[in-house]
C-alpha positions in Angstrom: -68.8 39.5 -38.3 -69.4 36.0 -39.9 -72.4 35.7 -42.5 -73.6 32.6 -44.3 -75.4 33.4 -48.2 -77.0 30.5 -48.9 -78.5 31.0 -52.4 -78.1 28.4 -55.7 -76.8 30.9 -57.6 -73.0 30.9 -58.5 -72.9 34.6 -59.7 -75.3 36.3 -57.3 -73.5 34.7 -54.4 -70.4 35.4 -55.4 -71.2 39.0 -55.7 -72.7 39.5 -52.5 -70.3 38.1 -51.0 -67.4 40.3 -52.3 -69.6 43.1 -51.6 -70.1 42.0 -47.6 -65.7 41.5 -47.8 -65.8 44.9 -49.2 -68.2 46.0 -46.3 -66.3 44.5 -43.6 -67.8 41.4 -43.1 -66.6 37.7 -43.0 -68.4 36.0 -45.5 -69.6 32.1 -46.5 -71.8 30.9 -48.9 -73.2 27.7 -49.7 -75.5 26.7 -52.7 -77.8 24.2 -51.5 -80.3 24.1 -48.5 -78.8 20.9 -46.7 -75.3 22.4 -47.1 -76.5 25.6 -45.9 -78.3 24.6 -42.9 -75.6 21.9 -41.6 -73.0 25.2 -42.2 -75.2 27.2 -39.9 -75.8 25.2 -37.7 -72.2 24.0 -37.2 -70.3 27.4 -37.3 -71.0 30.8 -35.6 -72.1 33.4 -37.7 -73.9 36.6 -37.1 -76.4 36.5 -39.6 -78.0 34.4 -42.3 -78.9 35.3 -46.1 -81.4 32.6 -47.0 -82.9 31.8 -50.7 -86.4 30.2 -50.8 -85.8 28.5 -54.0 -83.0 26.2 -53.2 -81.8 22.5 -54.7 -81.8 19.5 -51.8 -84.0 21.6 -49.6 -86.2 24.3 -49.6 -85.3 27.8 -48.0 -88.7 27.3 -46.3 -87.5 24.1 -44.3 -84.0 25.3 -43.8 -85.8 28.1 -41.7 -88.0 26.1 -39.6 -85.6 23.6 -38.6 -82.7 26.2 -38.3 -85.4 28.3 -35.8 -85.9 25.2 -34.0 -82.4 24.4 -33.2 -80.8 28.1 -33.3 -84.3 30.7 -32.7 -81.5 33.4 -31.7 -79.3 33.7 -35.1 -80.5 36.3 -37.3 -81.9 35.2 -40.8 -83.3 37.3 -43.6 -85.2 35.9 -46.6 -83.6 37.0 -49.6 -85.8 35.6 -52.5 -87.5 36.6 -55.8 -91.1 35.3 -54.5 -92.5 38.7 -54.1 -96.4 37.6 -53.6 -97.5 39.2 -49.4 -98.4 35.7 -48.7 -94.7 34.5 -49.1 -93.1 37.7 -47.5 -96.3 36.7 -44.1 -95.0 33.1 -44.5 -91.6 33.9 -44.3 -91.6 36.5 -41.5 -94.8 34.0 -39.4 -92.2 30.7 -39.6 -89.1 33.3 -37.5 -87.0 35.5 -40.6 -86.2 38.4 -39.0 -86.6 40.3 -42.3 -88.2 39.8 -46.2 -86.1 41.1 -49.3 -87.4 40.6 -53.2 -84.5 40.2 -55.7 -83.6 42.2 -57.5 -82.2 44.7 -54.8 -80.0 47.0 -53.6 -77.3 46.3 -52.3 -77.4 49.2 -50.2 -80.8 48.3 -49.0 -79.5 44.9 -48.1 -76.4 46.3 -46.5 -78.8 48.8 -44.4 -80.9 45.7 -43.4 -78.4 43.6 -42.2 -77.1 46.2 -40.1 -80.5 46.6 -38.3 -81.1 42.7 -38.0 -77.7 42.7 -35.9 -78.4 45.7 -34.0 -82.1 43.8 -32.7 -79.9 40.5 -32.0 -79.6 39.2 -28.5 -76.5 40.6 -27.1 -74.7 37.1 -27.3 -74.3 38.7 -31.2 -71.6 40.6 -29.2 -71.4 44.6 -30.9 -68.8 45.7 -29.1 -65.1 44.3 -28.9 -62.1 44.8 -26.4 -58.9 43.8 -26.2 -56.7 46.1 -23.1 -57.8 49.4 -23.7 -58.7 48.7 -27.5 -62.0 48.4 -28.9 -63.8 47.4 -32.1 -67.9 48.7 -32.5 -68.6 46.2 -35.3 -71.8 47.7 -35.8 -70.7 51.0 -36.9 -67.5 49.9 -38.2 -65.4 52.3 -35.7 -62.4 51.0 -34.0 -60.3 52.9 -31.3 -57.8 52.6 -28.4 -57.2 54.7 -24.8 -60.3 56.6 -26.0 -58.4 57.3 -29.3 -60.5 56.7 -33.0 -58.0 55.0 -35.3 -58.8 55.6 -39.3 -58.7 52.2 -40.7 -58.9 51.2 -44.5 -60.9 48.3 -45.1 -58.8 45.5 -45.2 -57.1 46.4 -42.0 -60.6 47.0 -40.5 -60.9 42.8 -42.0 -57.7 41.5 -40.7 -58.1 43.4 -36.7 -61.6 42.1 -36.8 -60.4 38.9 -37.4 -57.6 39.1 -34.4 -59.9 39.8 -32.3 -62.2 37.9 -32.2 -59.8 35.2 -32.4 -57.9 36.8 -29.3 -54.8 34.7 -27.4 -55.0 31.9 -30.5 -52.0 32.3 -33.0 -53.3 32.6 -36.3 -51.1 31.3 -38.9 -50.1 33.1 -42.4 -52.4 30.4 -44.7 -54.8 30.4 -41.7 -55.3 34.3 -42.4 -54.8 34.0 -46.1 -57.6 31.8 -46.1 -60.1 33.2 -43.6 -59.7 37.2 -44.5 -58.7 37.2 -47.8 -60.5 33.9 -49.4 -57.1 33.2 -51.0 -54.6 29.9 -51.2 -51.6 31.2 -49.2 -48.4 31.7 -51.5 -45.2 31.1 -49.2 -43.3 34.1 -51.1 -46.0 36.5 -50.9 -45.8 38.7 -48.3 -49.6 40.1 -47.8 -49.9 39.0 -45.0 -46.9 40.3 -43.5 -47.0 43.7 -45.4 -51.0 44.1 -44.5 -49.9 43.5 -40.5 -47.0 46.5 -40.9 -49.6 48.6 -41.6 -51.8 48.0 -38.7 -49.3 48.1 -36.4 -48.3 51.6 -37.3 -52.2 52.2 -36.2 -52.4 49.6 -33.6 -49.4 49.6 -31.6 -46.6 51.9 -32.7 -48.4 55.2 -30.7 -49.1 53.1 -27.6 -46.0 52.0 -25.2 -48.2 48.5 -24.8 -48.2 46.7 -27.9 -50.9 44.4 -28.9 -49.5 42.4 -32.0 -47.0 39.8 -31.6 -45.2 37.6 -34.0 -44.7 34.1 -33.9 -41.4 33.3 -36.1 -41.9 31.6 -38.5 -45.5 30.2 -37.8 -47.9 33.7 -37.1 -49.1 35.9 -35.0 -51.4 36.7 -32.1 -53.2 39.8 -30.3 -53.0 39.5 -27.1 -51.8 41.5 -24.4 -48.6 41.0 -22.5 -46.9 41.6 -19.3 
């Protein structure tokens, strides 16, 4: 599940992105309102975390433009503006929640999950491929009704594979999207992660879902 962070303070944005990734989310960042609005309108995000005091285009303007084009996309305003009038302004403009800085990440995480639960049906909570099921809100994975215990990185890899079921994903692409790193051709981090995931997702079951395209990458799909 991908979240967009629109925040002009680099350290805050980086720390927030890192914490969200540790919780199994994918996170993109934009440091000004114009870039943030462009990403929010052109990419597929589950939720936007939006600062108000932004360069180039303030958060109020971004919120109004975003809700006019994609009203169902959840937005949480995260700002130092703590006046009641600002909270009311944000909520009346269509924000799904409003949190004042400084904040506890645990509270923000709880608010994110609460907003996602209320999100429209198209913000899918469940993903299924054959008898493999992922509940992205509760962070649960099962296969053939059997609960699977995945490490956080394994969950992130599987989440991305399931969101792109049937697509061949190169090692470079996985490195960039899941690990947020430049792929080193000599590194086996992706292959090692897939091996660990297969032991839990595929090895105990007759039907294998994770397939290797030698020299290219991986695909999650049902094959006859």
